[in-house]
N, C-alpha and C positions, 0 to 999 in steps of 0.2 A: 755413452755420452749423452747427457741429460740436456744438452743445449737445446734452446727452442729451435725449431725449424721456421724460417721467416722467408716469405715469398710476397712479391708485389701483386696486388689484387689483378693486375691486367696479365699477369703471367701464370695464373692460378686458375684453372677451370675443372669441373666435374662432367664426365660424359657418361651417357647411359651405355651399360654393359652391351645391349643388343643393337643399340641404334647410336652411332657415334656423331649424328647430326643433332641429338638432343643434347644440349649443353647448358650447365648451370654456372655463373660467375659470381663473385663476391664485388661489391662496390663499396669502398670505405671513405668516400670522399665527404661524406656529411659528419664524419666523427670530428670534434673539435682537435685542434692541433695540440701535439704533446700528451694525448689521452689515449688509453687503452681501453677498449669496451670488451666485455666478455659475455659471450652467447653461452647459456648453460642448456644442456640438453635434458630434458626431463625424463624420468624413469617411467617412460610409457610410450606406446605407439601411437602415432598421429600423423596428421597433415598440417603443413604450416598454412596458416590462414592469413590473408592479406586484407587490409583494411576496406578495399573494394568488396570483399566477400561480405563482411559484415555489413556495410551498408546495402548490399543486395537483400540480404535477409531482412533488415528493417524496413526496406521499400517494398517487400513482398507481401503475399496474403499469410504467409506463416506466422504461427504463434511462437513468442518467445518466452520461456520458462525459466526464471533463475531460481535455484533451490539452494539450500545450505543446510548442512547436518548440524551445525551450531545454532541455538535457539536465539543469540545474541548477535550472530553475524549480520553485516550488511549486504543486502542484495544488489542494490545500485546505489553508488554514492556519487554525487556531483559536485565538484568543487569549481568555484570561479574565483580568480584573484582580480586581475583588472578587466575580465571579460564576463558577461553574463551566462550562467549556466542553468539548464533546465530540460524539460522534457517536452516536446512539441507533438501532439498527437494530432493528425489532420485526418479526419474522418472521410473527407471526399464525399462520395454519394453514399457512403455507407456510414456505418458506426465505429468510432474510435473510442475505446476503453481501456481504463487501467483498472484492473480487478485485483484486489488484495484479500486473500483469504483470513477468516476468522483468526484473530491473533496477531495480524500484521497491522502495521501502522506506517504512515509517512511522516518523517521527522523534518520539520523546517527550522533552520537555526539562521536568524538573520535573513531571511528569505521570504518570498512570498509566491502565492498560487495565484496567476491571472487566467480568469475564466471568461471565455466568449462563447456563450451560449446557455445551455440549460443546466441547472444543478438539479439532479433528481435524486431524492432520499428513497432507498429501497425500503419497502415496507414488510415487516415482521409480525406475526400475531404472538401476543403474550399469553401467558398462561399463569394461574394464581393458585394458591393453596394457603388456606388457614390465615387469610389477611395479608399474603404476601405476594408479590407480583414479580414475576421471573422476567427480569429485562437483560439478559445475557447478551442478545444478539440486537444489531440494528440502531438505527437513530430515529427513525419514524416508526414508531410502535403502536399498533392498532390493539385495542382492548375489544375483543367481540363477546357477542350474547352468550356464547355458550360458555364464558366463565363470569361473566359479569351479572350476577342476579342479586342486585341489590347489596353487594359486599362491600365491607370497610376495609381498605387497604392501608396498612400502617407502616410498610418497608418494601422497598424495592431491593430484591435479591438479584445476586450473579451481576457480572459485568460492571462493578464497581470500580472504575478506574479513574484516578484523579484527573480532572479537567474535562472528562467525558461530558457531552451534552446529549440529552434525549428529547424527544417530543413523544407525549402519551396522547392518543387520539381515542375516544370512545366511539366506536364504529359501529356500535349494534343499534338495531332498531325496533327490537322486540324484548326488551329487558327493563328492569326497574331502575337501571343507571348504578352508577358506582361512586363511592366515597373515599376520597383520600384524606388521611387525618395524620396529625404529627405526632402520634403515639409511638413511632418506631424511629426509622432513619431519615425521614423527611422533615426539612423545614420550610413550612409554607407561610403564606401570608394569613392563613386560615383555613378551615376544612374547605376541600372543594367537591361539591355534590355534582358530579358529572352526567350528563345526559348525551344523547347521540349528538355528535358533531364538536363536543367540547374538546378543547386542547389544553395542554399545560407543558410548558419547557422547564427542564430541571437540569441542574448542573452539578456533578458530584465534585465535592471539595477535599476529599480525601477521608471523610469522616461521615458526611450527611449529604443527602440529594437536597440542593437549594432551589428553592422556585426562582426562575426567572420572569417567566410571564405566563398568564392563562387568558384563554378566550371562552367566554361562555356564550355559546352559539345557540 
């Protein structure tokens, strides 16, 4: 007989096999009238988690790491219809951080990021080779005296992602400066002879690095 076995929730319980005072029951009152909800058991061993368990993890000192085997998968997705959706990081007396490894990004579609506090750009040191400056990582990029020996730089290589903005800072104090030219993939308002403390901001438009501003200090 393949007829389903039906029992009312208040008449059906499960008891522990060693201690019959440990009882689990099902409560179905939250289901919409006329609706059948199906709970599918995954093909894996595990423990049922409660919302309160997740809240405890988020409020604890533990780190939360979300990983995916797919390079295009979304690790965290926040949707809001009639309410606001977002991520709130409260540092308290310590530091609250969101860290995204190389190759990761935060995508906002019709949303905004509200910052209350400092915005700190992590600095990285650039390397150069035959007139090309490697800008593969970072937003605030320091060019140091170890590589800036009166070089003419005509191209920025690696890290060319459409919409990326970088700031180049000549941080050296004992070299002959650095000159950026338009002979490669940079579109500038003119060649920029950079000395210590000079800064230039560039935007990659998909084909070239476009100068947005410069500061001759």
